[in-house]
C-alpha positions in Angstrom: 6.1 -10.8 5.1 4.5 -8.1 2.6 4.4 -4.5 3.4 1.1 -3.2 4.6 -0.4 0.2 3.6 -2.6 0.4 6.6 -3.6 -1.9 9.4 -5.5 -5.0 9.1 -9.3 -4.8 9.8 -11.1 -7.5 11.3 -14.8 -7.7 10.0 -17.6 -9.5 11.7 -20.5 -11.1 10.0 -23.6 -10.0 12.0 -25.6 -13.2 10.9 -23.1 -16.1 11.4 -20.7 -14.2 14.0 -17.7 -15.3 11.8 -14.6 -13.1 11.7 -12.6 -12.2 8.6 -9.3 -10.4 8.5 -8.8 -8.0 5.6 -5.3 -7.0 4.9 -4.4 -3.9 3.2 -1.0 -4.8 1.3 1.1 -2.3 -0.5 1.2 -4.6 -3.5 -2.4 -4.4 -4.0 -2.8 -0.9 -4.3 -3.1 0.8 -7.6 -0.2 3.0 -8.9 -2.3 6.1 -9.0 -3.1 5.9 -5.3 0.5 5.3 -4.5 1.8 8.2 -6.5 -1.0 10.4 -5.0 0.2 9.4 -1.5 3.9 9.7 -2.3 3.5 13.2 -3.7 1.7 14.7 -0.5 4.3 16.2 1.6 2.3 16.0 4.9 2.5 12.2 5.2 4.9 10.7 7.6 8.5 10.2 6.1 8.6 6.3 7.1 5.3 5.7 5.2 6.5 7.6 2.1 9.8 5.7 2.0 7.7 2.5 2.0 5.8 3.6 -0.8 8.8 4.8 -2.8 10.2 1.4 -2.2 7.3 -0.3 -3.5 7.3 2.0 -6.5 10.9 1.1 -7.2 10.1 -2.7 -7.0 7.4 -2.1 -9.7 9.7 -0.2 -11.7 12.4 -3.0 -11.7 9.7 -5.6 -12.3 8.5 -3.5 -15.5 5.2 -2.8 -14.0 5.8 0.9 -13.9 8.1 3.4 -15.5 8.9 6.0 -12.7 12.0 8.0 -12.5 13.2 9.7 -9.1 15.2 12.9 -9.0 
């Protein structure tokens, strides 16, 4: 199962009353947003580690060139 960035949202169409679930996966976030989130120090450590894992995954695939100290 892919890692989620935030909780899934259920959207209901008012006309048809159909429900659609919108997921917010880590792999669909832009690199800029992930870096901004990772560099903020007031975010919870568990979520920062998830973001770091995604950045490492992208570096291994060649999608990003990031070096951690």
